[in-house]
N, CA, C and O atoms as a GROMACS GRO file, in nm:
protein
  512
    1MET      N    1  -0.573   0.064   1.529
    1MET     CA    2  -0.455   0.014   1.596
    1MET      C    3  -0.411  -0.115   1.530
    1MET      O    4  -0.493  -0.203   1.503
    2ARG      N    5  -0.280  -0.127   1.503
    2ARG     CA    6  -0.229  -0.246   1.439
    2ARG      C    7  -0.217  -0.360   1.539
    2ARG      O    8  -0.189  -0.337   1.657
    3GLU      N    9  -0.240  -0.482   1.494
    3GLU     CA   10  -0.218  -0.599   1.577
    3GLU      C   11  -0.068  -0.621   1.591
    3GLU      O   12   0.009  -0.590   1.500
    4MET      N   13  -0.027  -0.673   1.706
    4MET     CA   14   0.112  -0.704   1.727
    4MET      C   15   0.155  -0.811   1.626
    4MET      O   16   0.084  -0.910   1.606
    5GLY      N   17   0.270  -0.790   1.565
    5GLY     CA   18   0.319  -0.888   1.469
    5GLY      C   19   0.250  -0.884   1.334
    5GLY      O   20   0.270  -0.971   1.251
    6SER      N   21   0.167  -0.781   1.313
    6SER     CA   22   0.095  -0.771   1.188
    6SER      C   23   0.190  -0.743   1.072
    6SER      O   24   0.289  -0.671   1.088
    7SER      N   25   0.158  -0.800   0.956
    7SER     CA   26   0.240  -0.771   0.838
    7SER      C   27   0.187  -0.650   0.764
    7SER      O   28   0.244  -0.610   0.662
    8GLN      N   29   0.078  -0.590   0.813
    8GLN     CA   30   0.024  -0.470   0.751
    8GLN      C   31   0.123  -0.356   0.769
    8GLN      O   32   0.179  -0.340   0.878
    9PRO      N   33   0.145  -0.278   0.666
    9PRO     CA   34   0.240  -0.168   0.677
    9PRO      C   35   0.184  -0.051   0.758
    9PRO      O   36   0.064  -0.022   0.754
   10THR      N   37   0.274   0.016   0.831
   10THR     CA   38   0.238   0.140   0.898
   10THR      C   39   0.230   0.249   0.790
   10THR      O   40   0.256   0.222   0.673
   11ALA      N   41   0.194   0.369   0.830
   11ALA     CA   42   0.184   0.479   0.733
   11ALA      C   43   0.319   0.508   0.667
   11ALA      O   44   0.325   0.532   0.547
   12VAL      N   45   0.428   0.507   0.744
   12VAL     CA   46   0.560   0.533   0.688
   12VAL      C   47   0.604   0.416   0.597
   12VAL      O   48   0.663   0.439   0.491
   13GLU      N   49   0.575   0.294   0.639
   13GLU     CA   50   0.608   0.178   0.556
   13GLU      C   51   0.532   0.184   0.423
   13GLU      O   52   0.585   0.148   0.319
   14LEU      N   53   0.409   0.228   0.429
   14LEU     CA   54   0.330   0.240   0.305
   14LEU      C   55   0.389   0.347   0.215
   14LEU      O   56   0.388   0.332   0.093
   15GLU      N   57   0.439   0.454   0.274
   15GLU     CA   58   0.506   0.558   0.195
   15GLU      C   59   0.629   0.501   0.125
   15GLU      O   60   0.655   0.532   0.009
   16ILE      N   61   0.706   0.418   0.196
   16ILE     CA   62   0.824   0.354   0.138
   16ILE      C   63   0.781   0.260   0.025
   16ILE      O   64   0.845   0.258  -0.081
   17LEU      N   65   0.676   0.185   0.045
   17LEU     CA   66   0.626   0.096  -0.061
   17LEU      C   67   0.585   0.176  -0.184
   17LEU      O   68   0.612   0.134  -0.297
   18ARG      N   69   0.521   0.291  -0.164
   18ARG     CA   70   0.483   0.375  -0.278
   18ARG      C   71   0.607   0.420  -0.356
   18ARG      O   72   0.608   0.422  -0.479
   19ILE      N   73   0.711   0.455  -0.283
   19ILE     CA   74   0.837   0.496  -0.346
   19ILE      C   75   0.893   0.379  -0.428
   19ILE      O   76   0.935   0.397  -0.542
   20LEU      N   77   0.894   0.261  -0.369
   20LEU     CA   78   0.948   0.144  -0.437
   20LEU      C   79   0.864   0.106  -0.559
   20LEU      O   80   0.919   0.067  -0.662
   21TRP      N   81   0.732   0.116  -0.549
   21TRP     CA   82   0.648   0.085  -0.664
   21TRP      C   83   0.677   0.180  -0.780
   21TRP      O   84   0.664   0.143  -0.897
   22GLU      N   85   0.715   0.302  -0.746
   22GLU     CA   86   0.746   0.399  -0.851
   22GLU      C   87   0.887   0.383  -0.907
   22GLU      O   88   0.906   0.395  -1.028
   23LEU      N   89   0.986   0.356  -0.821
   23LEU     CA   90   1.125   0.362  -0.861
   23LEU      C   91   1.199   0.228  -0.869
   23LEU      O   92   1.311   0.223  -0.920
   24GLU      N   93   1.139   0.122  -0.821
   24GLU     CA   94   1.218  -0.001  -0.801
   24GLU      C   95   1.280  -0.054  -0.927
   24GLU      O   96   1.230  -0.033  -1.037
   25PRO      N   97   1.392  -0.126  -0.910
   25PRO     CA   98   1.465  -0.142  -0.783
   25PRO      C   99   1.531  -0.011  -0.742
   25PRO      O  100   1.558   0.077  -0.824
   26CYS      N  101   1.557  -0.001  -0.612
   26CYS     CA  102   1.596   0.130  -0.561
   26CYS      C  103   1.694   0.117  -0.443
   26CYS      O  104   1.667   0.042  -0.350
   27PRO      N  105   1.807   0.190  -0.447
   27PRO     CA  106   1.900   0.188  -0.332
   27PRO      C  107   1.845   0.275  -0.217
   27PRO      O  108   1.758   0.360  -0.238
   28VAL      N  109   1.896   0.252  -0.097
   28VAL     CA  110   1.851   0.321   0.022
   28VAL      C  111   1.858   0.474   0.003
   28VAL      O  112   1.766   0.545   0.043
   29ARG      N  113   1.964   0.522  -0.058
   29ARG     CA  114   1.980   0.668  -0.074
   29ARG      C  115   1.864   0.734  -0.149
   29ARG      O  116   1.819   0.843  -0.112
   30GLU      N  117   1.815   0.667  -0.253
   30GLU     CA  118   1.702   0.723  -0.327
   30GLU      C  119   1.574   0.719  -0.244
   30GLU      O  120   1.496   0.814  -0.243
   31ILE      N  121   1.554   0.608  -0.173
   31ILE     CA  122   1.436   0.596  -0.086
   31ILE      C  123   1.444   0.706   0.019
   31ILE      O  124   1.345   0.776   0.042
   32HIS      N  125   1.560   0.720   0.082
   32HIS     CA  126   1.578   0.821   0.185
   32HIS      C  127   1.555   0.963   0.130
   32HIS      O  128   1.492   1.045   0.197
   33ALA      N  129   1.606   0.992   0.014
   33ALA     CA  130   1.589   1.126  -0.044
   33ALA      C  131   1.441   1.160  -0.057
   33ALA      O  132   1.399   1.271  -0.023
   34ARG      N  133   1.362   1.066  -0.105
   34ARG     CA  134   1.218   1.089  -0.120
   34ARG      C  135   1.149   1.103   0.017
   34ARG      O  136   1.066   1.191   0.037
   35LEU      N  137   1.186   1.015   0.109
   35LEU     CA  138   1.128   1.018   0.243
   35LEU      C  139   1.165   1.147   0.316
   35LEU      O  140   1.082   1.207   0.384
   36ASN      N  141   1.290   1.187   0.302
   36ASN     CA  142   1.338   1.308   0.366
   36ASN      C  143   1.264   1.430   0.311
   36ASN      O  144   1.228   1.520   0.388
   37ASP      N  145   1.242   1.435   0.182
   37ASP     CA  146   1.168   1.547   0.121
   37ASP      C  147   1.025   1.553   0.176
   37ASP      O  148   0.973   1.661   0.202
   38ALA      N  149   0.964   1.437   0.192
   38ALA     CA  150   0.824   1.432   0.235
   38ALA      C  151   0.807   1.447   0.386
   38ALA      O  152   0.712   1.511   0.432
   39LYS      N  153   0.898   1.387   0.463
   39LYS     CA  154   0.877   1.379   0.608
   39LYS      C  155   0.994   1.427   0.691
   39LYS      O  156   0.983   1.432   0.814
   40GLY      N  157   1.107   1.464   0.630
   40GLY     CA  158   1.223   1.505   0.707
   40GLY      C  159   1.286   1.392   0.787
   40GLY      O  160   1.336   1.414   0.897
   41THR      N  161   1.283   1.273   0.732
   41THR     CA  162   1.331   1.152   0.799
   41THR      C  163   1.482   1.145   0.798
   41THR      O  164   1.545   1.180   0.698
   42ASN      N  165   1.543   1.100   0.910
   42ASN     CA  166   1.687   1.077   0.918
   42ASN      C  167   1.724   0.954   0.836
   42ASN      O  168   1.643   0.863   0.819
   43TYR      N  169   1.848   0.952   0.786
   43TYR     CA  170   1.895   0.837   0.708
   43TYR      C  171   1.888   0.710   0.790
   43TYR      O  172   1.845   0.606   0.741
   44SER      N  173   1.932   0.718   0.917
   44SER     CA  174   1.932   0.596   1.001
   44SER      C  175   1.791   0.544   1.023
   44SER      O  176   1.771   0.423   1.037
   45THR      N  177   1.693   0.633   1.027
   45THR     CA  178   1.553   0.592   1.041
   45THR      C  179   1.506   0.517   0.915
   45THR      O  180   1.436   0.417   0.924
   46THR      N  181   1.546   0.567   0.801
   46THR     CA  182   1.510   0.503   0.674
   46THR      C  183   1.568   0.361   0.670
   46THR      O  184   1.499   0.266   0.633
   47VAL      N  185   1.695   0.347   0.708
   47VAL     CA  186   1.760   0.216   0.710
   47VAL      C  187   1.688   0.122   0.807
   47VAL      O  188   1.665   0.006   0.775
   48LYS      N  189   1.653   0.174   0.924
   48LYS     CA  190   1.584   0.092   1.025
   48LYS      C  191   1.447   0.049   0.974
   48LYS      O  192   1.408  -0.066   0.993
   49MET      N  193   1.373   0.142   0.910
   49MET     CA  194   1.242   0.108   0.857
   49MET      C  195   1.253  -0.002   0.751
   49MET      O  196   1.171  -0.094   0.748
   50LEU      N  197   1.352   0.008   0.664
   50LEU     CA  198   1.370  -0.095   0.562
   50LEU      C  199   1.405  -0.229   0.624
   50LEU      O  200   1.363  -0.334   0.574
   51SER      N  201   1.482  -0.227   0.732
   51SER     CA  202   1.515  -0.350   0.804
   51SER      C  203   1.391  -0.415   0.862
   51SER      O  204   1.373  -0.537   0.851
   52VAL      N  205   1.305  -0.335   0.925
   52VAL     CA  206   1.181  -0.386   0.980
   52VAL      C  207   1.091  -0.440   0.868
   52VAL      O  208   1.031  -0.547   0.882
   53MET      N  209   1.083  -0.367   0.759
   53MET     CA  210   1.001  -0.411   0.646
   53MET      C  211   1.053  -0.540   0.584
   53MET      O  212   0.975  -0.623   0.537
   54LEU      N  213   1.185  -0.556   0.583
   54LEU     CA  214   1.245  -0.680   0.534
   54LEU      C  215   1.202  -0.797   0.623
   54LEU      O  216   1.165  -0.903   0.572
   55THR      N  217   1.206  -0.777   0.753
   55THR     CA  218   1.164  -0.879   0.849
   55THR      C  219   1.017  -0.912   0.833
   55THR      O  220   0.978  -1.028   0.845
   56LYS      N  221   0.935  -0.812   0.806
   56LYS     CA  222   0.790  -0.832   0.790
   56LYS      C  223   0.756  -0.892   0.654
   56LYS      O  224   0.641  -0.930   0.630
   57GLY      N  225   0.854  -0.899   0.564
   57GLY     CA  226   0.828  -0.954   0.431
   57GLY      C  227   0.765  -0.854   0.335
   57GLY      O  228   0.710  -0.893   0.232
   58LEU      N  229   0.772  -0.726   0.367
   58LEU     CA  230   0.713  -0.624   0.280
   58LEU      C  231   0.807  -0.582   0.169
   58LEU      O  232   0.763  -0.535   0.064
   59VAL      N  233   0.938  -0.598   0.191
   59VAL     CA  234   1.038  -0.564   0.088
   59VAL      C  235   1.136  -0.679   0.073
   59VAL      O  236   1.146  -0.766   0.159
   60LYS      N  237   1.206  -0.678  -0.040
   60LYS     CA  238   1.316  -0.771  -0.065
   60LYS      C  239   1.442  -0.690  -0.088
   60LYS      O  240   1.435  -0.577  -0.136
   61ARG      N  241   1.557  -0.748  -0.055
   61ARG     CA  242   1.683  -0.677  -0.070
   61ARG      C  243   1.777  -0.762  -0.152
   61ARG      O  244   1.788  -0.883  -0.129
   62ASP      N  245   1.845  -0.700  -0.248
   62ASP     CA  246   1.946  -0.768  -0.329
   62ASP      C  247   2.076  -0.760  -0.252
   62ASP      O  248   2.140  -0.655  -0.246
   63GLU      N  249   2.115  -0.871  -0.192
   63GLU     CA  250   2.237  -0.876  -0.109
   63GLU      C  251   2.363  -0.866  -0.192
   63GLU      O  252   2.468  -0.830  -0.140
   64ASN      N  253   2.356  -0.896  -0.320
   64ASN     CA  254   2.474  -0.893  -0.406
   64ASN      C  255   2.506  -0.754  -0.458
   64ASN      O  256   2.619  -0.727  -0.500
   65ALA      N  257   2.408  -0.665  -0.454
   65ALA     CA  258   2.430  -0.528  -0.503
   65ALA      C  259   2.496  -0.443  -0.396
   65ALA      O  260   2.469  -0.460  -0.277
   66THR      N  261   2.583  -0.352  -0.438
   66THR     CA  262   2.643  -0.258  -0.346
   66THR      C  263   2.622  -0.119  -0.402
   66THR      O  264   2.671  -0.091  -0.511
   67PRO      N  265   2.553  -0.030  -0.334
   67PRO     CA  266   2.483  -0.054  -0.207
   67PRO      C  267   2.361  -0.144  -0.227
   67PRO      O  268   2.318  -0.170  -0.340
   68HIS      N  269   2.306  -0.191  -0.113
   68HIS     CA  270   2.190  -0.280  -0.122
   68HIS      C  271   2.076  -0.211  -0.198
   68HIS      O  272   2.051  -0.091  -0.184
   69VAL      N  273   2.009  -0.291  -0.277
   69VAL     CA  274   1.898  -0.242  -0.358
   69VAL      C  275   1.771  -0.310  -0.307
   69VAL      O  276   1.770  -0.431  -0.284
   70TYR      N  277   1.666  -0.231  -0.290
   70TYR     CA  278   1.539  -0.281  -0.239
   70TYR      C  279   1.431  -0.279  -0.346
   70TYR      O  280   1.435  -0.200  -0.440
   71ARG      N  281   1.335  -0.368  -0.328
   71ARG     CA  282   1.215  -0.370  -0.411
   71ARG      C  283   1.099  -0.413  -0.325
   71ARG      O  284   1.119  -0.481  -0.224
   72ALA      N  285   0.979  -0.376  -0.361
   72ALA     CA  286   0.858  -0.420  -0.289
   72ALA      C  287   0.843  -0.570  -0.305
   72ALA      O  288   0.873  -0.625  -0.412
   73ALA      N  289   0.798  -0.637  -0.202
   73ALA     CA  290   0.779  -0.783  -0.208
   73ALA      C  291   0.656  -0.820  -0.289
   73ALA      O  292   0.642  -0.934  -0.331
   74MET      N  293   0.565  -0.724  -0.310
   74MET     CA  294   0.446  -0.751  -0.390
   74MET      C  295   0.412  -0.627  -0.472
   74MET      O  296   0.453  -0.516  -0.440
   75THR      N  297   0.337  -0.649  -0.577
   75THR     CA  298   0.295  -0.537  -0.662
   75THR      C  299   0.193  -0.452  -0.587
   75THR      O  300   0.133  -0.496  -0.489
   76ARG      N  301   0.175  -0.330  -0.636
   76ARG     CA  302   0.074  -0.240  -0.577
   76ARG      C  303  -0.064  -0.305  -0.585
   76ARG      O  304  -0.142  -0.299  -0.490
   77GLN      N  305  -0.096  -0.367  -0.700
   77GLN     CA  306  -0.228  -0.428  -0.719
   77GLN      C  307  -0.250  -0.544  -0.620
   77GLN      O  308  -0.357  -0.556  -0.561
   78ARG      N  309  -0.149  -0.627  -0.604
   78ARG     CA  310  -0.163  -0.741  -0.512
   78ARG      C  311  -0.176  -0.692  -0.368
   78ARG      O  312  -0.255  -0.746  -0.291
   79ALA      N  313  -0.097  -0.590  -0.331
   79ALA     CA  314  -0.103  -0.534  -0.196
   79ALA      C  315  -0.241  -0.473  -0.172
   79ALA      O  316  -0.302  -0.495  -0.067
   80ALA      N  317  -0.290  -0.397  -0.268
   80ALA     CA  318  -0.422  -0.334  -0.253
   80ALA      C  319  -0.530  -0.439  -0.234
   80ALA      O  320  -0.618  -0.424  -0.149
   81LYS      N  321  -0.525  -0.546  -0.314
   81LYS     CA  322  -0.625  -0.653  -0.303
   81LYS      C  323  -0.619  -0.719  -0.165
   81LYS      O  324  -0.722  -0.745  -0.104
   82GLN      N  325  -0.496  -0.747  -0.118
   82GLN     CA  326  -0.480  -0.813   0.012
   82GLN      C  327  -0.528  -0.722   0.125
   82GLN      O  328  -0.604  -0.767   0.211
   83PHE      N  329  -0.485  -0.595   0.124
   83PHE     CA  330  -0.522  -0.504   0.231
   83PHE      C  331  -0.672  -0.476   0.232
   83PHE      O  332  -0.734  -0.465   0.338
   84LEU      N  333  -0.730  -0.464   0.112
   84LEU     CA  334  -0.873  -0.440   0.101
   84LEU      C  335  -0.951  -0.561   0.149
   84LEU      O  336  -1.052  -0.545   0.217
   85SER      N  337  -0.907  -0.679   0.115
   85SER     CA  338  -0.975  -0.801   0.162
   85SER      C  339  -0.973  -0.809   0.314
   85SER      O  340  -1.074  -0.844   0.376
   86GLU      N  341  -0.860  -0.775   0.374
   86GLU     CA  342  -0.849  -0.776   0.519
   86GLU      C  343  -0.938  -0.670   0.582
   86GLU      O  344  -1.001  -0.695   0.685
   87LEU      N  345  -0.945  -0.552   0.522
   87LEU     CA  346  -1.030  -0.445   0.571
   87LEU      C  347  -1.178  -0.488   0.565
   87LEU      O  348  -1.252  -0.467   0.660
   88ILE      N  349  -1.218  -0.545   0.454
   88ILE     CA  350  -1.357  -0.590   0.438
   88ILE      C  351  -1.391  -0.695   0.544
   88ILE      O  352  -1.498  -0.691   0.604
   89GLU      N  353  -1.300  -0.788   0.566
   89GLU     CA  354  -1.324  -0.892   0.666
   89GLU      C  355  -1.334  -0.834   0.807
   89GLU      O  356  -1.428  -0.863   0.881
   90LYS      N  357  -1.235  -0.754   0.843
   90LYS     CA  358  -1.224  -0.705   0.982
   90LYS      C  359  -1.325  -0.596   1.018
   90LYS      O  360  -1.380  -0.596   1.128
   91VAL      N  361  -1.350  -0.505   0.925
   91VAL     CA  362  -1.434  -0.390   0.956
   91VAL      C  363  -1.578  -0.407   0.910
   91VAL      O  364  -1.670  -0.362   0.977
   92TYR      N  365  -1.597  -0.471   0.796
   92TYR     CA  366  -1.730  -0.480   0.735
   92TYR      C  367  -1.787  -0.622   0.738
   92TYR      O  368  -1.878  -0.654   0.662
   93ASP      N  369  -1.734  -0.707   0.824
   93ASP     CA  370  -1.784  -0.844   0.839
   93ASP      C  371  -1.796  -0.920   0.708
   93ASP      O  372  -1.887  -1.000   0.690
   94GLY      N  373  -1.702  -0.893   0.617
   94GLY     CA  374  -1.697  -0.965   0.491
   94GLY      C  375  -1.785  -0.907   0.382
   94GLY      O  376  -1.793  -0.964   0.273
   95SER      N  377  -1.851  -0.796   0.409
   95SER     CA  378  -1.944  -0.736   0.311
   95SER      C  379  -1.875  -0.626   0.229
   95SER      O  380  -1.856  -0.514   0.277
   96ALA      N  381  -1.838  -0.660   0.107
   96ALA     CA  382  -1.775  -0.562   0.018
   96ALA      C  383  -1.873  -0.448  -0.012
   96ALA      O  384  -1.833  -0.333  -0.026
   97MET      N  385  -2.001  -0.481  -0.023
   97MET     CA  386  -2.101  -0.378  -0.053
   97MET      C  387  -2.107  -0.275   0.060
   97MET      O  388  -2.123  -0.156   0.032
   98SER      N  389  -2.093  -0.316   0.185
   98SER     CA  390  -2.092  -0.221   0.295
   98SER      C  391  -1.977  -0.123   0.281
   98SER      O  392  -1.993  -0.004   0.307
   99LEU      N  393  -1.862  -0.173   0.240
   99LEU     CA  394  -1.746  -0.086   0.218
   99LEU      C  395  -1.775   0.013   0.106
   99LEU      O  396  -1.749   0.133   0.120
  100VAL      N  397  -1.829  -0.035  -0.006
  100VAL     CA  398  -1.859   0.051  -0.119
  100VAL      C  399  -1.959   0.158  -0.079
  100VAL      O  400  -1.940   0.276  -0.110
  101LEU      N  401  -2.066   0.119  -0.011
  101LEU     CA  402  -2.168   0.215   0.031
  101LEU      C  403  -2.110   0.319   0.127
  101LEU      O  404  -2.141   0.437   0.116
  102GLN      N  405  -2.027   0.275   0.220
  102GLN     CA  406  -1.962   0.368   0.313
  102GLN      C  407  -1.873   0.466   0.237
  102GLN      O  408  -1.873   0.586   0.266
  103ALA      N  409  -1.798   0.415   0.142
  103ALA     CA  410  -1.707   0.500   0.065
  103ALA      C  411  -1.785   0.604  -0.014
  103ALA      O  412  -1.748   0.722  -0.016
  104LEU      N  413  -1.892   0.563  -0.080
  104LEU     CA  414  -1.971   0.655  -0.158
  104LEU      C  415  -2.048   0.754  -0.070
  104LEU      O  416  -2.064   0.870  -0.107
  105ALA      N  417  -2.094   0.708   0.047
  105ALA     CA  418  -2.167   0.796   0.138
  105ALA      C  419  -2.078   0.902   0.203
  105ALA      O  420  -2.128   1.000   0.258
  106SER      N  421  -1.949   0.881   0.198
  106SER     CA  422  -1.855   0.977   0.259
  106SER      C  423  -1.858   1.111   0.186
  106SER      O  424  -1.812   1.212   0.239
  107GLY      N  425  -1.913   1.111   0.065
  107GLY     CA  426  -1.924   1.234  -0.011
  107GLY      C  427  -1.796   1.278  -0.078
  107GLY      O  428  -1.789   1.388  -0.131
  108LYS      N  429  -1.694   1.192  -0.076
  108LYS     CA  430  -1.564   1.228  -0.133
  108LYS      C  431  -1.545   1.177  -0.276
  108LYS      O  432  -1.441   1.201  -0.338
  109ALA      N  433  -1.644   1.106  -0.327
  109ALA     CA  434  -1.632   1.054  -0.463
  109ALA      C  435  -1.660   1.167  -0.563
  109ALA      O  436  -1.758   1.241  -0.549
  110SER      N  437  -1.575   1.178  -0.662
  110SER     CA  438  -1.596   1.279  -0.765
  110SER      C  439  -1.702   1.231  -0.863
  110SER      O  440  -1.738   1.113  -0.864
  111LYS      N  441  -1.751   1.321  -0.945
  111LYS     CA  442  -1.851   1.284  -1.046
  111LYS      C  443  -1.798   1.174  -1.139
  111LYS      O  444  -1.870   1.078  -1.166
  112PRO      N  445  -1.672   1.185  -1.190
  112PRO     CA  446  -1.619   1.076  -1.274
  112PRO      C  447  -1.609   0.942  -1.199
  112PRO      O  448  -1.630   0.836  -1.258
  113GLU      N  449  -1.576   0.947  -1.071
  113GLU     CA  450  -1.568   0.822  -0.993
  113GLU      C  451  -1.706   0.759  -0.977
  113GLU      O  452  -1.721   0.637  -0.986
  114ILE      N  453  -1.806   0.843  -0.953
  114ILE     CA  454  -1.944   0.792  -0.941
  114ILE      C  455  -1.989   0.732  -1.074
  114ILE      O  456  -2.053   0.627  -1.076
  115GLU      N  457  -1.956   0.799  -1.184
  115GLU     CA  458  -1.991   0.745  -1.316
  115GLU      C  459  -1.921   0.611  -1.342
  115GLU      O  460  -1.981   0.519  -1.398
  116GLU      N  461  -1.795   0.599  -1.301
  116GLU     CA  462  -1.723   0.473  -1.317
  116GLU      C  463  -1.786   0.363  -1.232
  116GLU      O  464  -1.799   0.249  -1.277
  117ALA      N  465  -1.826   0.397  -1.109
  117ALA     CA  466  -1.894   0.299  -1.022
  117ALA      C  467  -2.023   0.254  -1.086
  117ALA      O  468  -2.056   0.135  -1.087
  118ARG      N  469  -2.097   0.348  -1.141
  118ARG     CA  470  -2.224   0.318  -1.207
  118ARG      C  471  -2.200   0.224  -1.328
  118ARG      O  472  -2.275   0.128  -1.349
  119ARG      N  473  -2.095   0.253  -1.406
  119ARG     CA  474  -2.060   0.170  -1.522
  119ARG      C  475  -2.027   0.029  -1.478
  119ARG      O  476  -2.072  -0.068  -1.540
  120LEU      N  477  -1.947   0.015  -1.372
  120LEU     CA  478  -1.911  -0.117  -1.322
  120LEU      C  479  -2.033  -0.193  -1.271
  120LEU      O  480  -2.045  -0.313  -1.295
  121LEU      N  481  -2.122  -0.125  -1.202
  121LEU     CA  482  -2.244  -0.190  -1.156
  121LEU      C  483  -2.330  -0.237  -1.274
  121LEU      O  484  -2.387  -0.346  -1.271
  122ASP      N  485  -2.338  -0.154  -1.376
  122ASP     CA  486  -2.414  -0.193  -1.496
  122ASP      C  487  -2.352  -0.317  -1.561
  122ASP      O  488  -2.424  -0.407  -1.605
  123GLU      N  489  -2.220  -0.321  -1.568
  123GLU     CA  490  -2.152  -0.439  -1.625
  123GLU      C  491  -2.182  -0.563  -1.542
  123GLU      O  492  -2.211  -0.669  -1.597
  124MET      N  493  -2.175  -0.549  -1.412
  124MET     CA  494  -2.200  -0.663  -1.323
  124MET      C  495  -2.345  -0.711  -1.338
  124MET      O  496  -2.371  -0.831  -1.337
  125GLU      N  497  -2.438  -0.617  -1.352
  125GLU     CA  498  -2.579  -0.651  -1.368
  125GLU      C  499  -2.602  -0.723  -1.501
  125GLU      O  500  -2.682  -0.817  -1.507
  126ASP      N  501  -2.534  -0.680  -1.606
  126ASP     CA  502  -2.547  -0.745  -1.737
  126ASP      C  503  -2.495  -0.888  -1.735
  126ASP      O  504  -2.546  -0.973  -1.807
  127LYS      N  505  -2.395  -0.915  -1.654
  127LYS     CA  506  -2.337  -1.049  -1.648
  127LYS      C  507  -2.423  -1.148  -1.570
  127LYS      O  508  -2.412  -1.269  -1.589
  128SER      N  509  -2.508  -1.096  -1.482
  128SER     CA  510  -2.588  -1.188  -1.399
  128SER      C  511  -2.722  -1.222  -1.457
  128SER      O  512  -2.798  -1.298  -1.397
   0.00000   0.00000   0.00000
């Protein structure tokens, strides 16, 4: 459950951010076309979602462009780092290792992902 006033994106807002990370800068019509294909969203809903995201600081809008053009307020990498940090703090009491162990124990990691994790651990061990 999201906290009231949270700047964390909802599932639909995250979908819009993914669209913007791929296409930005992007007018509402392009965002809506992608959202409509994926979720059958009405145009007015897309506009309302972008308005809420603008208020939350998740997107920026070029007021000089006609039609308005949107872009994500942060890069995918910065967003991932911020959201992951918050998840680690809130759910895993600040323990990144608990998150990693939980993710690996879920059984959803592919063989190449496990090999990459092993390689990263070896690198970390070599540095210490």
